[in-house]
C-alpha positions as a printed Julia matrix, in Angstrom:
534×3 Matrix{Float64}:
 -12.18   13.61  -19.48
  -9.4    12.03  -17.45
  -8.16   15.66  -15.77
 -11.96   15.65  -14.11
 -10.87   12.65  -11.82
  -8.1    15.0   -10.75
  -9.22   18.22  -10.16
 -12.89   17.1    -8.95
 -11.7    16.09   -5.03
  -9.52   19.47   -5.6
 -12.19   21.62   -6.48
 -14.41   19.94   -4.28
 -11.79   20.36   -0.93
 -12.07   23.9    -1.96
 -15.77   24.43   -2.38
 -16.0    23.11    0.79
 -14.16   25.04    2.76
 -17.03   27.47    1.97
 -19.87   25.87    4.17
 -20.58   25.22    8.12
 -18.93   21.67    9.85
 -21.69   19.5     9.59
 -22.39   20.7     6.31
 -18.75   20.42    4.71
 -18.99   16.73    6.06
 -22.21   16.08    3.65
 -20.7    18.18    1.1
 -18.15   16.05    0.84
 -20.08   12.66    1.12
 -21.35   13.78   -2.4
 -18.56   14.5    -3.91
 -17.18   12.0    -2.87
 -20.06    9.3    -4.47
 -19.52   11.19   -7.88
 -15.93   10.89   -7.84
 -16.74    7.27   -7.16
 -19.26    6.73   -9.99
 -17.56    8.41  -12.97
 -13.93    6.48  -12.38
 -16.49    3.49  -12.41
 -17.27    5.36  -15.55
 -13.53    5.52  -16.62
 -12.85    2.15  -15.71
 -15.55    0.23  -17.78
 -14.59    2.44  -20.73
 -11.21    1.53  -20.89
 -12.8    -1.77  -20.73
 -15.14   -1.89  -23.59
 -12.85    0.3   -25.83
  -9.41   -0.09  -24.66
  -6.56    2.47  -23.04
  -7.77    5.79  -22.66
  -5.53    9.17  -23.44
  -6.05   12.93  -22.37
  -3.34   15.27  -24.28
  -4.03   18.09  -22.67
  -1.87   19.92  -25.38
  -2.03   19.77  -29.29
   2.15   19.27  -29.6
   2.9    16.49  -31.22
   2.11   12.72  -29.49
   5.0    11.91  -26.75
   6.08   15.62  -25.79
   2.29   17.04  -25.14
   1.66   16.31  -21.62
  -0.38   13.35  -20.79
  -3.38   11.26  -18.95
  -3.3     8.13  -18.89
  -6.1     5.79  -18.1
  -4.98    1.84  -19.13
  -6.86   -1.61  -17.99
  -4.09   -1.57  -14.87
  -3.95    2.41  -13.77
  -8.12    2.05  -13.97
  -8.3    -0.36  -11.43
  -6.03    1.71   -9.02
  -7.91    5.04   -9.96
 -11.65    2.59   -8.71
  -9.51    1.58   -6.04
  -8.75    5.01   -4.75
 -12.17    6.35   -5.09
 -13.41    3.06   -3.48
 -11.45    3.3    -0.57
 -11.61    7.06    0.3
 -15.09    7.19    0.6
 -15.14    4.64    2.86
 -12.7     6.39    5.2
 -14.91    9.67    4.62
 -18.06    7.69    5.17
 -16.09    5.96    8.56
 -14.77    9.46   10.03
 -18.52   11.47    9.5
 -18.22   11.32   13.0
 -14.86   11.67   14.06
 -14.19   14.78   15.82
 -10.65   15.17   13.69
 -13.39   15.86   10.94
 -12.83   19.38   10.8
 -12.86   22.19    7.43
  -8.6    21.82    7.02
  -8.54   17.89    7.62
 -11.27   17.34    5.07
  -9.49   19.63    2.59
  -6.56   18.29    3.32
  -8.36   14.69    2.62
  -9.42   15.95   -0.77
  -6.75   17.11   -1.64
  -4.6    13.95   -1.27
  -6.48   11.46   -3.13
  -6.34   14.44   -6.36
  -2.28   13.95   -6.35
  -3.19   10.33   -5.87
  -5.03    9.2    -8.89
  -2.59   12.03  -10.46
  -0.13   10.72   -9.94
  -1.84    6.92  -11.65
  -2.77    8.98  -15.05
   0.82   10.82  -15.89
   2.88    9.85  -18.14
   5.2    13.23  -17.66
   8.23   12.16  -15.43
   8.29   15.72  -14.24
   5.15   15.84  -13.32
   5.22   12.89  -11.96
   8.16   14.28   -9.73
   5.94   17.9    -8.93
   3.25   15.16   -7.6
   5.42   12.95   -5.21
   6.61   16.38   -3.91
   3.05   18.21   -2.81
   1.72   14.99   -1.97
   4.98   14.46    0.7
   3.93   17.46    2.2
  -0.11   16.76    2.43
   0.65   13.33    3.64
   3.67   15.07    6.4
   0.62   17.34    7.38
  -1.7    14.61    8.3
   0.22   12.92    9.9
   0.98   15.97   12.52
  -2.43   17.34   12.42
  -3.01   16.41   15.72
  -0.19   18.65   16.9
   1.27   16.81   19.45
   4.92   16.1    19.7
   5.49   12.53   18.89
   3.43   13.19   15.37
   5.59   16.31   14.51
   8.65   13.91   14.65
   7.31   11.28   12.77
   5.68   13.63   10.3
   9.28   15.67   10.01
  10.75   12.5     9.76
   8.86   11.46    6.6
   8.86   14.83    5.1
  12.64   15.2     5.04
  13.53   11.22    4.0
  10.76   11.99    1.27
  11.86   14.92    0.37
  15.85   13.96   -0.03
  14.51   10.95   -1.55
  12.51   12.41   -5.06
  15.69   14.09   -5.32
  16.77   11.08   -6.79
  14.2    10.89   -8.89
  15.22   14.3   -10.15
  18.26   13.93  -10.88
  17.67   10.4   -13.2
  14.82   12.51  -14.34
  17.57   15.51  -15.67
  19.97   12.53  -16.68
  17.43   10.58  -18.87
  16.12   13.51  -20.8
  20.1    15.1   -21.4
  20.25   11.54  -23.2
  16.53   11.52  -24.9
  15.14   14.7   -24.69
  12.22   13.76  -23.5
   9.77   13.0   -20.51
   7.0    11.13  -21.77
   7.28    7.13  -20.45
   5.95    5.86  -22.76
   8.43    8.02  -25.54
  11.02    7.35  -23.56
  10.43    3.52  -24.07
  10.18    3.29  -28.18
  13.48    5.92  -27.88
  15.5     3.4   -25.66
  16.51    0.51  -28.33
  17.89    3.0   -30.16
  20.46    4.0   -27.98
  23.73    2.07  -29.23
  25.6     1.69  -25.27
  22.92    0.74  -22.92
  25.23    2.69  -19.88
  24.08    5.39  -20.67
  21.01    5.44  -18.61
  22.49    3.78  -16.41
  22.68    6.47  -13.43
  19.42    7.57  -14.99
  17.81    3.54  -13.96
  20.45    4.08  -10.44
  18.3     6.84   -9.22
  14.97    6.57  -10.24
  15.14    3.21   -8.78
  16.53    4.84   -5.27
  13.03    7.01   -4.97
  10.83    4.12   -6.04
  12.56    1.78   -3.59
  11.96    4.38   -0.92
   8.81    4.78   -1.08
   7.63    1.16   -1.46
   9.94    0.57    1.16
  11.79   -2.33    0.54
  14.92   -2.76    2.88
  16.61   -0.96    3.81
  14.7     1.91    2.37
  11.91    0.87    5.08
  12.84    2.88    8.57
  10.57    5.61    7.36
   7.03    3.72    6.82
   6.5     2.72   10.78
   7.19    6.15   11.92
   4.63    7.34    9.19
   2.26    4.82    9.47
   2.12    3.99   13.55
   2.0     7.4    14.57
  -0.11    7.54   17.74
  -1.96   10.49   17.2
  -2.64    9.86   13.16
  -6.4     9.56   12.57
  -6.86    6.36   11.69
  -7.87    7.15    8.51
  -5.46    8.21    7.68
  -2.8     5.04    9.04
  -5.3     3.04    6.53
  -4.42    6.1     3.19
  -1.11    5.8     3.76
  -0.47    1.53    4.11
  -3.41   -0.24    2.27
  -3.72    3.16   -0.98
  -0.59    5.48   -1.08
   2.09    3.32   -0.47
   0.7     1.72   -3.9
   1.8     4.49   -6.03
   5.61    3.77   -5.55
   4.82   -0.11   -6.53
   2.53    1.38   -9.53
   5.63    3.55  -10.56
   7.88    0.84   -9.92
   5.51   -1.12  -13.15
   5.65    1.47  -14.96
   9.52    2.97  -14.55
  10.22   -1.13  -15.19
   8.83   -1.44  -17.91
   9.69    1.82  -19.65
  13.48    0.78  -18.86
  12.74   -2.68  -20.04
  13.82   -2.93  -23.48
  17.67   -2.13  -22.6
  18.09   -3.17  -18.5
  16.23   -5.47  -16.81
  16.91   -6.16  -13.45
  13.77   -8.81  -12.09
  16.4   -10.68  -10.34
  17.66   -7.83   -8.28
  14.36   -6.96   -7.0
  13.32  -10.91   -7.23
  15.74  -11.21   -3.64
  14.78   -7.35   -1.83
  11.48   -8.94   -2.32
  12.0   -11.67   -0.3
  14.37   -9.74    2.64
  12.18   -7.12    2.76
   9.09   -9.67    3.18
  11.18  -12.34    5.89
  12.6    -8.52    7.71
   9.09   -7.12    7.82
   7.57  -10.0     9.6
  10.53  -10.71   12.21
  10.36   -7.05   12.86
   6.18   -7.08   13.24
   6.58  -10.57   15.68
   8.15   -8.82   18.08
   5.66   -5.33   18.2
   3.33   -5.25   21.14
   1.75   -2.19   19.29
  -1.08   -2.53   17.6
  -0.54   -0.28   14.51
   3.53   -0.89   14.54
   2.35   -4.51   14.03
   0.06   -3.4    11.08
   2.99   -1.14    9.74
   5.58   -3.65    9.52
   3.23   -6.32    7.74
   2.56   -4.23    5.25
   6.69   -4.16    4.75
   6.31   -7.57    4.59
   3.33   -7.71    1.79
   4.91   -5.12   -0.19
   8.15   -7.33    0.18
   5.64  -10.45   -1.16
   4.29   -7.63   -3.88
   7.35   -7.39   -4.93
   7.94  -11.09   -5.47
   5.14  -11.5    -7.6
   6.35   -8.37   -9.59
   9.89   -9.61  -10.42
   9.59  -13.81  -10.99
   8.55  -13.6   -14.47
   5.96  -15.18  -14.71
   2.64  -13.59  -16.02
   0.5   -15.93  -13.56
   2.36  -14.53  -10.22
   2.3   -10.34  -11.95
  -1.23  -10.56  -11.8
  -0.95  -12.58   -9.12
   1.25   -9.45   -7.13
  -1.61   -6.98   -9.05
  -4.26   -8.59   -7.29
  -2.65   -8.67   -3.93
  -2.34   -4.73   -4.53
  -6.02   -4.87   -4.83
  -6.63   -7.49   -1.75
  -4.02   -5.52    0.04
  -5.54   -2.47    0.51
  -8.79   -3.82    1.35
  -7.52   -5.84    4.03
  -5.03   -3.55    5.46
  -7.45   -1.0     5.78
 -10.21   -3.0     7.34
  -7.68   -3.86    9.47
  -5.98   -0.04   10.71
  -9.41    0.79   10.73
 -10.33   -1.53   13.16
  -7.51   -1.08   15.08
  -8.17    2.67   15.61
 -12.13    1.23   17.08
 -10.31   -1.2    19.57
  -7.92    2.35   20.55
 -10.41    4.34   21.0
 -12.57    2.07   23.27
 -10.21    0.93   25.37
  -7.41    3.71   25.11
  -4.26    1.46   24.32
  -2.64    1.02   21.33
  -0.93   -2.06   23.29
  -2.63   -5.41   22.81
  -0.94   -6.85   26.3
  -3.99   -4.81   27.63
  -6.22   -5.34   25.44
  -9.13   -8.87   25.19
 -12.29   -9.6    24.34
 -12.66   -7.5    21.64
 -14.73   -9.37   19.95
 -17.4   -10.03   22.71
 -17.08   -6.04   23.5
 -17.56   -4.66   20.04
 -18.68   -8.12   17.71
 -18.63   -6.15   14.99
 -15.17   -5.18   14.48
 -14.3    -8.18   15.88
 -15.26   -9.88   13.11
 -13.59   -7.3    10.86
 -10.56   -8.01   12.45
 -10.86  -11.83   12.12
 -11.93  -11.16    8.32
  -9.32   -8.91    8.01
  -6.54  -11.24    9.36
  -7.66  -14.42    7.35
  -7.19  -12.34    4.29
  -4.2   -11.17    4.88
  -2.99  -14.97    5.89
  -3.95  -16.61    3.2
  -7.08  -18.8     4.15
  -8.92  -19.97    1.95
 -11.79  -18.21    0.35
  -9.94  -14.77    1.64
  -8.76  -12.54   -1.07
  -4.89  -13.13   -0.14
  -5.1   -16.83   -0.57
  -6.56  -16.32   -4.89
  -2.9   -13.74   -5.41
  -1.08  -15.68   -3.3
  -2.27  -18.33   -5.02
  -1.39  -17.32   -8.06
   2.33  -15.44   -6.24
   2.95  -19.1    -5.42
   1.52  -20.22   -9.42
   4.38  -18.54  -10.69
   7.47  -20.8   -10.13
   7.8   -24.68   -8.86
  11.89  -24.25   -7.89
  11.61  -25.48   -4.3
  13.59  -22.86   -3.19
  11.14  -20.24   -3.78
   7.95  -22.29   -2.74
   9.99  -23.02    1.04
  10.78  -19.12    0.67
   7.02  -18.17    0.45
   5.87  -20.45    2.57
   8.08  -19.29    5.22
   6.61  -15.67    4.65
   3.08  -17.0     5.15
   4.33  -18.53    8.06
   5.7   -15.29    9.98
   2.2   -13.59    8.86
   0.22  -15.97   10.27
   2.8   -16.18   13.08
   3.04  -12.46   13.99
  -1.25  -11.93   12.88
  -1.67  -15.08   15.68
  -0.16  -12.33   17.92
  -2.25  -10.0    16.97
  -5.32  -11.96   17.46
  -4.94  -12.24   21.23
  -6.86   -9.12   21.6
 -10.08  -10.98   20.28
 -10.46  -13.16   22.78
  -9.89  -13.75   27.01
 -11.18  -11.78   29.36
 -11.89   -7.98   29.39
  -9.96   -6.62   32.64
 -11.18   -3.35   32.29
 -12.92   -2.07   35.59
 -15.48   -0.45   33.33
 -16.71   -1.68   29.91
 -18.17    1.11   28.41
 -20.45    0.64   24.74
 -18.91    2.33   22.29
 -20.87    5.74   21.28
 -23.47    5.56   19.04
 -21.91    7.97   17.11
 -19.28    4.81   16.35
 -21.8     2.34   15.04
 -21.9     3.91   11.68
 -18.46    3.34   11.7
 -18.01    0.28   12.85
 -20.6    -1.23   10.49
 -18.2     0.35    7.63
 -15.77   -1.16    8.72
 -17.71   -4.96    9.37
 -18.98   -3.85    5.45
 -14.94   -3.91    4.32
 -14.59   -7.36    6.45
 -17.33   -8.99    4.12
 -15.74   -7.36    1.35
 -13.1    -9.35    1.49
 -14.48  -12.97    1.83
 -16.65  -11.62   -0.87
 -13.77  -10.61   -3.75
 -11.86  -14.38   -2.7
 -14.79  -16.56   -2.74
 -15.7   -14.88   -6.13
 -11.52  -14.01   -6.37
 -10.86  -15.34   -9.87
 -14.15  -13.75  -10.98
 -12.6   -10.96   -9.49
  -9.57  -10.77  -11.31
 -11.11  -11.25  -14.58
 -13.5    -8.19  -13.96
 -10.71   -6.09  -12.84
  -7.46   -6.65  -15.01
  -9.29   -9.04  -17.72
  -6.87  -12.37  -17.11
  -8.13  -15.05  -16.08
  -7.19  -17.2   -13.86
  -8.24  -21.02  -13.1
  -8.27  -22.58   -9.42
  -7.62  -25.85   -9.89
  -9.31  -27.8    -6.09
  -6.64  -30.44   -5.79
  -4.38  -28.05   -5.44
  -6.63  -25.27   -4.18
  -7.03  -28.14   -0.66
  -3.75  -28.57   -1.01
  -2.7   -25.39    0.26
  -5.91  -25.16    2.53
  -3.72  -28.33    4.18
  -0.85  -26.52    4.8
  -2.41  -22.93    5.62
  -3.95  -25.31    9.02
  -0.56  -27.07    9.21
   0.95  -23.13    9.86
  -1.42  -22.1    12.29
   0.05  -25.43   14.57
   2.9   -23.9    13.69
   2.24  -20.14   14.13
   0.6   -21.21   17.66
   3.96  -23.34   17.95
   6.21  -20.4    17.7
   3.96  -17.76   18.91
   3.73  -19.7    22.38
   7.85  -20.67   22.73
   9.75  -18.03   21.36
   7.31  -14.34   20.65
   5.92  -15.14   24.02
   8.81  -15.31   26.11
  10.29  -11.54   24.38
  13.84  -12.11   24.73
  16.47  -11.26   21.35
  13.19  -11.01   19.08
  11.9    -7.29   21.07
  15.01   -6.54   21.07
  16.12   -6.65   17.3
  12.62   -5.71   16.62
  12.45   -2.5    18.32
  16.03   -1.57   16.77
  15.78    1.63   13.98
  17.55    3.62   11.76
  18.35    7.4    12.73
  18.01    9.28    9.82
  21.4     9.82    9.27
  21.25    6.35    8.26
  18.47    6.67    6.55
  20.59    8.19    3.73
  23.08    6.53    3.93
  21.14    3.56    3.65
  19.54    5.35    0.24
  23.2     6.62   -0.75
  24.19    2.96   -0.69
  21.87    1.77   -2.06
  22.27    4.16   -4.74
  25.77    2.84   -5.48
  25.17   -0.38   -5.15
  22.57   -0.45   -7.86
  25.01    1.71   -9.94
  28.02   -0.63   -9.91
  25.8    -3.84  -10.38
  24.33   -2.17  -13.5
  27.84   -0.95  -14.55
  28.84   -4.81  -14.17
  25.65   -6.11  -16.32
  25.56   -3.95  -19.16
């Protein structure tokens, strides 16, 4: 039963409150292992028996509240349980792993899985609202002033954002009389005038664009993902996994409206702008978590490019990049937490010699960087290869190479923490209890390499999509990658290291009023565009 995937972690969180602190942690780890095994069972069942449906009442299909696990959602659920299990093991000995934290963390897992399974629009709205509250509390859990400010900004921006979704759902329900995504997609082609769903589409896509943090609706993400006092596992979950709920809903809602509305060109362009803007902002950051947060903005832009390129191989490449990004960004955020704990600062200018001081974490960072920059043999190279293969237009290829050059450049800056002389007065070794965390981060880094070496096999196992990687083209992209490293070194030493204008631009951020204004502007732009093209 699919609903067990939703209520399982929530019940485990409630039951865990009854145990002592140590027993709570053991129980949660055991519950996560069971959750992972069950998610794997559902994934295998979907791959062998096709889509699974759970109708939560005896009313006709299309009206009943439905949970659906298909080839895409089952992968997202398996990814969710895998990442959460790793996060729980990482945090096992951490001081912030309290009963309250464990409960909230497991509730968030249940909410994320419910978002991947639900086909009912109103349920999706409720799940987004509740998850907003849970995430805001997790951001503020250490009760520091900056964390409370960032958490409240996240909360109010996303509550207002989901209000757009509610307006769109209400208008769509008035037009179709339905709330089920699959049923609506079957009814929409029967509409006499596609403009009847123009406003619902604009409202709903405004919310999803906020949730995926595309330009100009990205300003909340660095605050939420880069909060100074937020536990590393919270930042890792938000950036590596929770942001993917917006991507997943974009896929589902786009498919729902596709019979009458197709705006792939618009979101293709928005993806490019988002990716370029993200790497420009990342280049000027000196805070280790802020670099990673803006990197997420850039990578989400790349995913949106692949999803909206109009090419089958690029579409599946974008989905594989979702999985790849979850692995290498979770790894990098956890590694950043280890480094911050060891060095007592988040300023990369004050961190040197990480590879020598913390070898396991250092190699995990190397694997993560090679993954996100698309180095040969690492998972990012396969997903980026597939996205690039989706179009031979010179302007598209130039844009993709520009994005990857930007990615390599800001991670060239990030990688400076690995080498050089450690100037700390006292080089303290990590506490013994951190060795488990270091080992886990290293294992996650290893997964980035394994899913890259066996990239085509991973694609086939996960999505049932067979991709042929041509040796000549892959080798050619390897040469281009090497040349980009040389160019990135030049850009870093010649421009970024000098600071100046780039630093000033990268620290510009929208106020709360600015974010709300940009949200309204995005809605008006989308509604106006649809008015003229429909």
